[in-house]
C-alpha positions in Angstrom: -46.2 -54.6 -18.8 -46.8 -57.5 -21.1 -44.2 -60.2 -21.8 -44.1 -59.0 -25.4 -43.2 -55.5 -24.4 -40.6 -56.9 -22.0 -39.1 -59.1 -24.6 -39.0 -56.2 -27.1 -37.3 -54.0 -24.6 -34.8 -56.8 -23.7 -34.1 -57.4 -27.4 -33.6 -53.7 -28.0 -31.2 -53.4 -25.1 -29.2 -56.4 -26.3 -29.1 -55.0 -29.8 -27.9 -51.6 -28.5 -25.2 -53.3 -26.4 -24.0 -55.3 -29.3 -23.9 -52.2 -31.5 -21.8 -50.4 -28.9 -19.4 -53.4 -28.8 -19.1 -53.2 -32.6 -18.5 -49.5 -32.6 -15.8 -49.9 -29.9 -14.2 -52.7 -31.8 -14.2 -50.6 -35.0 -12.6 -47.7 -33.0 -10.0 -50.0 -31.6 -9.2 -51.4 -35.0 -8.9 -47.8 -36.5 -6.6 -46.7 -33.6 -4.4 -49.8 -34.1 -4.2 -49.1 -37.9 -3.4 -45.4 -37.2 -0.6 -46.4 -34.8 0.9 -48.8 -37.3 0.8 -46.2 -40.0 2.4 -43.7 -37.7 5.2 -46.1 -36.8 5.7 -47.0 -40.5 6.0 -43.3 -41.3 8.5 -42.7 -38.5 10.6 -45.7 -39.6 10.5 -44.5 -43.2 11.6 -41.0 -42.1 14.5 -42.4 -40.0 15.6 -44.6 -42.8 15.5 -41.8 -45.3 17.6 -39.7 -42.9 20.2 -42.4 -42.5 20.3 -42.8 -46.3 20.8 -39.0 -46.7 23.6 -39.0 -44.1 25.3 -42.0 -45.9 25.0 -40.2 -49.2 26.5 -37.0 -47.9 29.5 -39.0 -46.4 30.0 -40.8 -49.7 30.0 -37.6 -51.7 32.4 -36.0 -49.3 34.8 -38.9 -49.6 34.5 -39.0 -53.3 35.2 -35.3 -53.5 38.3 -35.7 -51.4 39.5 -38.5 -53.6 39.0 -36.5 -56.8 40.8 -33.5 -55.2 43.8 -35.7 -54.2 44.0 -37.4 -57.6 43.9 -33.9 -59.3 46.7 -32.7 -57.0 48.7 -35.8 -57.8 48.3 -35.2 -61.5 49.3 -31.6 -61.2 52.4 -32.6 -59.2 53.3 -35.2 -61.8 53.0 -32.7 -64.6 55.1 -30.2 -62.7 57.8 -32.8 -62.0 57.8 -33.8 -65.7 58.3 -30.2 -66.8 60.8 -29.6 -64.1 58.9 -26.9 -62.3 57.9 -29.0 -59.3 59.5 -28.8 -55.9 62.9 -30.6 -55.8 62.8 -33.4 -53.2 
């Protein structure tokens, strides 16, 4: 085998190894990006759920307050008209 053929084979082997390194690096980068996207999605999902839970609690409290205010208004009108319970 001539030295030219040997050098060509050696260069080809080095180029192939470097290509494999780059491919693996690209795969690693893609996997890391995928993991970050997955984590961001999960965090967003959890945040949205907390927001929904807080909104539901707020609406329930507001409903109770409106109900109590309405009952107070009804009691006030009854007392004014003299049809309310005597205390």
